[in-house]
C-alpha positions in Angstrom: 181.7 -75.9 250.0 180.2 -73.6 253.0 179.4 -70.0 251.7 176.8 -67.4 253.1 173.8 -67.0 250.8 171.9 -63.7 252.4 171.2 -64.6 256.0 171.9 -68.3 255.4 174.7 -70.3 255.5 174.7 -72.8 252.8 176.6 -76.0 251.9 177.2 -77.1 248.4 178.8 -80.6 247.9 181.1 -81.4 245.1 182.5 -84.5 243.6 186.0 -83.3 243.8 188.0 -80.1 244.3 190.3 -79.4 241.5 191.8 -76.4 243.0 191.6 -73.7 245.9 192.4 -70.3 244.9 193.8 -67.2 246.3 192.6 -64.2 244.5 193.2 -60.4 244.5 190.6 -57.8 243.5 192.2 -57.2 240.2 192.0 -60.7 239.2 188.3 -60.7 239.1 186.6 -59.4 235.8 183.2 -58.3 236.5 180.3 -59.6 234.4 179.7 -56.3 232.9 183.0 -56.0 231.4 182.6 -59.4 229.8 179.1 -60.0 228.3 177.5 -57.8 225.7 175.2 -55.0 227.2 172.1 -56.3 224.9 172.2 -59.2 227.5 171.5 -57.6 230.5 172.4 -58.7 233.8 173.1 -62.1 234.5 172.6 -62.2 238.5 174.5 -65.7 239.2 177.5 -64.4 237.9 179.3 -62.0 239.5 182.2 -62.2 237.1 185.3 -64.5 236.2 188.7 -65.0 237.8 191.7 -65.2 235.8 194.0 -67.9 236.9 197.3 -69.1 235.5 195.3 -72.5 234.7 192.1 -71.4 233.0 189.4 -68.8 233.7 187.1 -69.6 236.7 183.5 -68.6 236.9 182.5 -66.3 240.0 179.1 -67.1 241.2 177.1 -64.9 243.2 175.8 -67.1 246.2 172.6 -64.8 246.7 171.4 -65.9 243.3 171.6 -69.7 243.4 168.2 -70.4 244.6 164.9 -69.0 243.6 162.9 -67.6 246.8 160.6 -70.3 246.8 163.6 -72.8 246.7 165.0 -70.8 249.9 161.7 -71.2 251.7 161.4 -75.0 250.8 164.7 -75.5 252.2 164.0 -73.3 255.3 160.9 -75.3 256.1 162.7 -78.6 255.6 165.5 -77.7 258.1 163.0 -76.2 260.5 160.7 -79.5 260.7 164.2 -81.5 260.8 165.3 -79.2 263.9 161.8 -79.7 265.3 161.9 -83.5 265.0 165.6 -84.2 266.4 164.7 -81.8 269.3 161.7 -84.2 270.6 162.1 -86.5 273.4 163.6 -89.9 272.1 160.5 -91.9 272.9 158.2 -89.7 270.9 160.8 -90.4 267.8 160.1 -94.1 268.4 156.3 -93.7 268.3 156.4 -91.5 265.2 158.6 -94.3 263.6 155.9 -96.8 264.3 153.0 -94.5 263.1 155.1 -94.4 259.5 
């Protein structure tokens, strides 16, 4: 699954896809309508989609990762891009050193 999370495009791997849904706005019940007010906000949960099969949790991708996790992923991607952009002979030398 590919989705936008803030300024990032994030890919999430799943074991299998059970169903692909096409929903209208009136099929999604917001978390404010579902959860007791005393619970407060649950940022990762945007709501629940009503389907003919079963309720489907609707997640807010902007809250899937903590800021620290996003920073670690950004650093890892930058390091990978830097390594891939190096000259092929530099990659061979690095592999011999490791």
